[in-house]
N, C-alpha and C positions, 0 to 999 in steps of 0.2 A: 504494500499499500504505500501511498505519498501523503506525508505529511506536508501541511502547510501553514506558516504561521505568519499572519499581516500585522503589522504595526504602522503607526505614524499617523493614524487621523485623529480628528480633533474638531473642536470648534473655531471656526474662522468668520470674519467680515467677507462680506462681498467684494469680491478683487484680489482680495490677500490670496496666500500661495501655500502647499502643504507639499509634502512628500513622502508616499508612501512605497513603503518596504515588504518583501515577501520573502520567507527563508523556505526553501521546498529540501524536503530529505526523504530517507527510506527509496523507495524503489524508482529511481527517476533517470536510471540509465537508459540510454538510447531517448531521451526527449528531444522533441525536435524544435518546440515551440515552450513560451511562457507567456502568458499574459493576465489582463486584468479585467475583473466584471464589475456591474455593481448593481445594486436591488434598492428601488427607493419604496418608500411605504406604500403601500397596495399598488405596487406593480412587479413586473416579474424581472427576472435577473437579465440584466442585457451585457453584451460583450461591449467594452471600452477600448482593448490595444492589444496587441500581440508583437511579440518580438522572436525572432528566429534565432535558434541557440549559434547557427553557424549560419553562411550565405550572407556574412557581413553583417549579420543582424539585423536583418531587413525588419521593418517594422510598418504596422498598419493601425489606422485609428478609426472608430467610429465619426461618424461626420459632426456630431454634438460636440466633440472634445479636439478634434483637429486644429490645429496652430495653439492650441491653449495647453494641452497635456505632452508629455513626453517620456514613453518608455524607454529603460535600460536596462542591462543586466551585468552580472558581475558573474561570470561560469564558473570561476573558481571558488566562488561560496553559493553557488546553485540560488544565487538570490536576484530577484527583479525589481525593479524600482519603479514607480510612478510621479513624475514631476508635474505638480498640477499649478498652473498658474491661471490668473484671470477668473477665481471660482466665483461661480453666482449660484444663487438658492436650487436652479435645476441641479445642482450636482449634489444635492445632500442626498446620501444613499451610504449603504453599508458597501465599503467596498471588497473584494474578494481577488485573490489570484489564482492560478492554476497552471497545468503543466499538459501538455500537446505531445502524442506522438502523430506525427503526420497533423490527419485531420481531426482527430480524435481525443478530447480534450478528458481530461482525469475525471472519473466520477466522485473522486475525492475533493473536499471544501474545507478550506479551514473556518477558522470562526468569524473570520471578516474583520473589519476596522471601520468605527462609525468616523464618517463625515458630516459635518453640518455647517451650511454656509448661512448666515444670516444675513439679512438685508437691511 
């Protein structure tokens, strides 16, 4: 199984920034991607960003965060980060990370980290 531990969330004002971290451990051999998801109150979990472990760290983003969020990784530490700038109230959610092999995301989820943006 994969263990995922997210951290770095908090309460911020609109326009401010936060940096989330996620450490992966356990059965993480041969993973190809790491990514971030989020779940706002009353809504389904949605994909936020993905980074490739190889391929030069190719990244992709949801349209709602493109230009404001940056995903990065430290392969040696099996850690993925999410730098979130220009936060707004719509970014309020519990943020989760996950790992994937090809197109298949792990069925394991961490506890998430709460991000609350006040306007």
